[in-house]
N, C-alpha and C positions, 0 to 999 in steps of 0.2 A: 719627289723622288729622292731615295737615299743616294748620297754621293759616293764616289769611288773610295774616298778616305774612310767613310764609315764601314764599307765592306772589308777593307784591309784591317781595320781595327777589330772587327768580329773574328776574322780569320786568325789574327794574332792571339786573341783571347782564347779561341778554341785550341790552338796549338799549345798555349801555356797550360790549359787544363789537361791536355793529353800528356804533356811532359810530367806534370805533377802526379797524374794517375800512374804513369810508368814508374816513376821514382817510388811511389807508395807500394806498387806491386813488387818491385825488387826487394824492398824491405820485408814484405809479406812472404816472399819465396824463401828468403834467408831464415825467416822465423819458422816456416814449415819444415825446413830441413833438419831442425833440431828435434823433431818428433818422429817416432817410428811410423812406417807406412801402415795404413788401415787395410785389413784383408777385404777381399771381395765379399759382398753381402751374403750370398748363399753359402760361402765357405764358413763364415762366422756362424751362420745359423746351424750348419751341420756340426761344427765343433761344439756349439752350445747344447744342441739337442742330445748329443751323445752322453752328456753329463748332467742333464736336467731331467726333472720329472714332468714329462710332457703329458698334458691332459688331466693332471691330478692336482692342479694348483689349489683348488678349493679344499680338497681332502687334506692336502699337506698343511695348509694354514690351520685347519681344524685341529689336526694332531699337534702342531706346534703351540697353538693357543692353549690346548689342554695341558701340555707339559709345563708351560710357563706361568699359568695362572696360580696364584697362591691358594693354599688350602682355605676353605671357608672357616670362619671362626667356630670353634667347638667341634669341628669334624675330627673324629678319631680314627675312622676306618681308612684303609689305604685306597687311593684313587686309581682306578683301573679303567683303561680304554680298550674295548674290543674292536678289532678290525677283521671283517668277514668278507670272503670272496672266493670264487672258484679257483681252481688250479691255474697257475701261470697268468693270473690277472694283474699281478704287480704288487702284491701285499708286501713281500720282502723288499722290493725296490722302493716302495713308498717309505718303509721304515728306514732303509739305508739313507735316503735323502733327508728325512727328518732328523736322524742322528748326526748327519753331516752338517746340518745347519749350525752356524756359528753361535747363534743365541742359545740353542739347546746345549751345545757342548760347553758353553761358559756357565750354564745354569746348573749343571750336574757335575759332581766330583768324579763319578764313575758311571759308565754305561756298559751293561752286560747283556749279551745275547745268549739265550738258551734255546736250543732246537730239539725237537723230538717230544719228550715227555717232561713235565715239570719236575719229576722226581729223579730224572737222569742227570746227575751232576757232571758226568763225562761229556755231556753235550753243551756245556757252558763255555762261553768265550768272552773275555773282556775286550771290548772295543776301545774304550778309553778309560784310563784310570790315572787321574792326576788331581792335585789340589788346585782349585781355581778360586781366586779372590771373589768372595760373595756367594759361593756355592753352598757353604755351610754343611758340607758332607752329604748333600742330597745325592741319591742314587736313582738311576733309571734302569729298569729291567725289561727286556723284550723277551717274551715267551712265544716261540713259533711252534705251536702244537702240531703233533702228527695228525694226518688226515683222519685216522681211525680212532682218535682219542675222544672218549666220552666222559664227561664230568658228572658226578652225582653230588647231592647236597653235602654229604660228609666231606668229600674231597674239596669242595668250595670252602667250607668252614676251616678245614685244615690249612688250605692255601693262604687264606686271609690271616689266620692266626700266626702262621710261620713267617710270612713276609712282613706283616705289620710289626712284629716284635723285634725284627732284626734290621729294619730300615729306618733311617733318621726322618724326622718331620720334613714334609715337602717332597719326599720321594714319590715316584710314579711308576706305573706298570702299564705296558702295552702288550696285549695278547692278540696274536693273529692265528686264524684257522679257516679252513673251508667250511666248517660246520657251524650252523646257527646255535649249536649247543653252548658255545662259549659266551653268548650274549648274557647269560645269567651271571657271569663273573663281573660284568660292568657295575660300577658303583656310583656313577654320576648321571646315568641316563644317556650319556653320549655314546654313539655307536657309528663307526664308519663302515659303510658297505661299498665294496668296489665291484664294478661290472666292466665288461670289455668295452673298448672305445667304439663309438659309431664308425661306420665304414669311411665316412668323409674325413673324420679326424685321423683315423688310422692311415688313410692314403696320403694325407699331407705329411705326416711323420715319416712314413715309408719313403716318400718322394725326396724329402730333404736328405735322408740318410743315403739313399741310393745314388743320387746325383752329386753329392759332395759340393765341390767348388764350381760345378757346372750348372748353368741356368737351364732348368727343364723346358722352359718355353722355347729355347733354341734347338731342342731335340724332340719334336712332337712324336716321331716314330718310337723313340725310346720311352717316352712318357706313356704312350699307349700300351707298349709291351709291359712296362713296369706296373701299370694298373692291373693288368691281367695276372701278373705274378703275385701282386699283393692279395688279390682275391683268393688265390690258392692257399694262402697262409692262414686264412680263417681267423684273423685278428691276433695271431701269435707274435708277441714282442721278441721273444728269443729267436724265433725263426726269421723274423725280419732283420734282426741284427746280423745274423749269419749270412743270409742271402744278400743283403745290401752291401756287405763287405766285398763280396764277389763282384757284384754289379758295378760298384764304384771303381773297382780296379780295372775294369775293361768296358769302356763305353762303345762297344761294337754291337750294332743291332743283331748280327748273326749270333754272337755269344749270348745276348739277352734272350733271343728266341730259343737257344739251346737250353738255357736254364728254365724257361717257361715250359718247354716240352718235358723236361725232367720232373718239374714240379707237378705237372698235370698227370704224368705217369705215376708218380708217387701217390697222389690222391686216389687215382683209379685203382691201383694195386691194393691199397689199404681197404677201400670200400669192397672190392671183390673178395678179398680174403677174410676181412673181419666185419664187413657190413657197415662201417662207420668211417668218418673222416679221422685222420690221424690225430687231430687236436682233441677230438672226443675220446679217442683211445688213450691218449696220454692222461686225460683227466681221470680215467679209470685204472691207470697203472698197467695197461695192457701193452703187449708187444706191438711194434709198428715197423713198417718197411720204410727205409730211406734210400734215396737215389745215390748212385755213384756214376762217375763218368767212364767207368770201365764196364765190363759185362758181369761183374760180381754183384751179388745181392746181399744186402745187410738187413738183418732183423735185429733190433736192439731192445733191451729191456731197461726200463728206468729204475735206477737204484735209489731207494729211499733210506735215509734222507739224501736228497740229490744235491745238497750244497755242502761244500767243504771249506772250512776256514784255514786248514793246515796246508800252507803252501808247500811244505816239504813232502806232503803225500799226494800232491796233485800229479796225475799222469802226464807224461811228456807228449803223448799222442793227442792231437786235436781232431775232433770229428770231421771238421771241414777239410782237413788234409787227407783224411781217409776217403771222403767223397770225391775230392778232385784228383786223387791218385798220387798225392805228394808223400803219403805215408803208406808203407807196406804193413799189412796186418794179417793175422791168420787166427782162426778159431775164436776163442773168447778173449776180450780185452776191455779195458776201461779207457774212456776218452773224455777230454774236456770239451764240452759243448760251447760254453761261453764264460767269460770272466768279467765281473763287474769292474767298472772303472773308478768307483769311489769306495771308501772304507765301508764295511770290513773286507772288501774285495772278494766277494763270494766267487767260488769256482763251481760252476754247474757241471756235474759229472753224469755220465750214463754208462751203463754196462752194455757192451755190444757183443754180438755173436755173428760170425760170418756163416752164411748158408748158401750152398750151391742149389741151382734149380732142381737137380735130381732129389736132393734131400728134402726140399720143400714139397715136391710132388708126393714123396713117401708119407710125409706128415699129413697131407690132405686126405690120403686114402683111409677109409674107415674099415674096421674088421667086418667080414661078412657074417651074417647070422647063420648058425648051424641048425636052425629049426627047419 
């Protein structure tokens, strides 16, 4: 049997170990105090997703690799990468993130964006123009072609000749469009085609933006309502950014249900009047109805090009303020729908027009036949 002395010795050794652990923890706590606190997980995720390219990592790496790879030996023609996809699928956003990448910015001396038509010089904007060590004067040109622009063989040859003669070796071109017609401009065989995100991925992204620093698992009722709201958006990134800003600011189930009711009414009105979901109508540049928290009805028309680089010309009115009643408007006006958070800080604008229910009813009436 162990003696009483042995037991006391074990207790003393244990107490000594505890004192040492406490002393070590005191030093560890002092060490931690010198570091800034780490944000809560979901909050960090929300802040990250607002500025990252969610769901397009593969396409983004493909574009970056294309831009950074050296020209093959003996290659004389300009290297061109086409990016094709439907309206509001994220073509411009993908290009923004690619151009914002540090490796890309250091690789090129200048990055220029041209929107509309290749021959329209007034649509050009310089995103970055500076001499970078090791860039050797290389240029990157981004052409965002108008949705109705069609290229013929003569225009392709003219484009290659003009661009190739004025751009230093190693320069690259990215062309984006909704039309498969631009694929013929590609010179390396590489093509990036974008499609809308699967519903599961879209819901994950929507959930993180809508809940912000709050854990969705702690609010199952809000999560259920949020999933129904996400379904009404039909995969729209811009619509999600707008709606999630409202939801994140008010985590009250009653408020979320009100937004859900407004969204459902918006979908139904567009289908009743135009026969299609508003997302489909936007793809065709047709008028759509949007909800407001008042009794007013807004029908707005998309202005093309619907991106504006000129901060001085951006309207002060925000569409979401009109919808929530924070801004008073009458008749026709232009509003900012959303503004990108990374360079070149696109402002997405829309032309709006207020319509009363009586005026809408008159427009629906068809003239009677005199036969």
